[in-house]
N, C-alpha and C positions, 0 to 999 in steps of 0.2 A: 503494499500499499504505499509506503514511504517513497519507494522508487517510482511509482506511478505519479505520486504527487509532485516529486521533483522533476520527473520527466515534462509533466503537464506546465510547471512553471518555467521551465526552459523554453518549452514551445512559445509558451505566452511572451516571456521576455523577449525572445527572438523577434516575433511579430511586432512587438510595441517598440522595439528600437528602430525597426527597418521602417515601419509606417510613421512612427512619430507623430501621431495626431496632435500633440502640442505644437510643434514646429510647423506643421501642415495647416493648421487653422489660419494662421494670417494670408496663406496662399488662398485657401478657400473663401475668405472674407474679400480677398482682392476680385477672385474671380465671379462673386456674387454681389459685388457692390452695386448699390442702386435697385436691387430686387427687395420686394416686400417679403414679409416674414413667411408667408405661405409658399412663395416660391424658393426661398432659401431652404426651407425645410424639405421641400419636394427635390432639389437638387441634391442635398446630403443624403437622402433617402436612396435616390435613384443611383447615385454614384456608388454608395456603400453596398447596395444591392448586385449591382454589375460587378464590383471588385470581389463580393463573397463568391458569386457564381464562378468567376473564374479561378479562385484560388481553391475552391471546392473541387472543380472539374479537374485541375492539374493534380491536386492532391490524389484524388481517386484513381485517375487515369495514368498517373505518373509512371507506373510499371510497364503499362502497355505501351506508353510513348516511347519508353526505353527499349522495348523490344521490337517496336516498329521500325525505329531508327538505328539500331544496334548500339545503343548508348550503353556503357557500363555504369554502375552506380559510382564507383570511384572517380571515373572521369567526370561525371557529372558534380560530385562534390568538390573536386578539385577546381573546376570552372566556376561553380557557384560559389564557392569559398573565396575564391579571388575577386569575384563580382561584388560580393557582400563586403569584402575588407576594403575594396576602393571606396564604395558609398560611405563606409564608415569613416575611412580617412579623410574625405572631403568635408564630412560633418564636423570632424575633429577640428578641423582648419577654419571652422566658420563659414564654409562654402557649401554649396548644394552641388550633388552630383548631377552629371549630365542627364543620366537616366531619370531623373526626376524634374528637370528643368521644361518650361513650355518653350516651344520652338514656334516661329512665326506661322507654320501651318495649322497647328493645333489653336493658337490664338485666333487665327482668322476664322476657323471653323466653329470655334466656341460663339462667335458674336452672331452666328446665323439665328440663333434662338436662345432663350434663357436656360432651357434645361439641356442645351448642348453640351454645356461644361459638365454634365454629370458623367458623360460617356468619355468624352476626351477634353480636356486631360486629367480630370480629376480621378475617375475609374481606373482609367489606363493613360500614362504610366505612374502617375503619383501614388495612387493607393495600391494598386496590382501592378507594380512594374516589374522589370526582370529579377530585380533582387528579392523581392516579396515571393515571386513564384518559384525563384530557386530555392529560398529557405522552406517553403511549403513542401516541395517535392523532396527535398533532402530529409526533412522530419518525418513525413508519411512513408518514405520508402524505407525506413530503419527497420521495420517489423512488419506486423500483419494489419489485419482488421482495426485492431485496438488503437495503434498509432495513426492510422488515417481518421478515426474519430475523434481523437485527441487534438489533432492538427487541425481539422475543420471547426470543432467546438472552440479552440483557442482564438481562431481568427473570428469566428462569429462574436466572441466576447469584445475583442478588438474593435470589431465593426460597431459594436453599441457603446463603446467608449468613445470612439471616434464622432458618432453621430451627435454625442452630448456635447463634444469639444466645438464641433462645427456649429451647431445651433446656438450655443452661449458662447461662440467664439469672440463676439465683441467684448464682453464683460471679462472673459478670461484674459484676453491680452493686455485689456486695461489694469487688470488687477495685478497679474505678476509682472509686467513691464519688459520692455525689449531686452534689458540687460539680463535678466533671469531667464528669459526665453533663449538668448544665445549660450547660457551655461547648461541649460536642459539638453539643448541641441548637440552640444559637445559631450556631453555624458552619454546620450544616447549614440553617438558615433563611437566612443570608446567601447561600449557594449557590442555594438554592431561589428567593429573591427576584430573583436576577441572571438565572437561568433564565427566571424569569416576564416580566422585562423585556424579555429577547430575543427570547421568543416574541411579547410584544406589539409590538416594533419591525418584526419579520418580517411579522405580520399587517398592520400599518399600511402597510408597504412594499408588500405584496401587494394590499391594498385600492386603494392609489393607483394601481397598474399597471391595475388591472380599471377603474377610474373613468376612466383615461386612454386 
């Protein structure tokens, strides 16, 4: 039971670090600036629902995707670990990784409709970006059905927390201040970088066993 709880907390903290709902709240506020409260809630709900579906799909179908493309778990963990580490490193430097940044195409598309930002860029790539997908597939592929359920459940809890942060984002940012927000971002970056290194170590160990 203790091992199960520890594993659940590890998965949750991994998602918390890479999604970083507190640091992403100002981005959400910027994308929904000028919208009324009902529209803001609708955008937050739709974005998180799409993100949840994406992560649940990759969590369940991770092994199928591996088999389809001939990908080994160690190779994915090495690649995913490097990707997660890079995101964490950029956060430690007070920057935002390119996989979470908005590009001109995303921005232009988001202006077509108020709810357009829910799909792009909020759900993808900000919430369910490559790093989040890599983390979900790595955690769910560690074992059987139980690990898949834990991964999906942990991400569901993260979605609820993120929704609350987004809906009450204005009050949250005003309360904690930009300085504290920067500190939190760097703390999440450190945790994320450590998780990336751990994934990398596990991948190298797995590759060594396959080679042996």
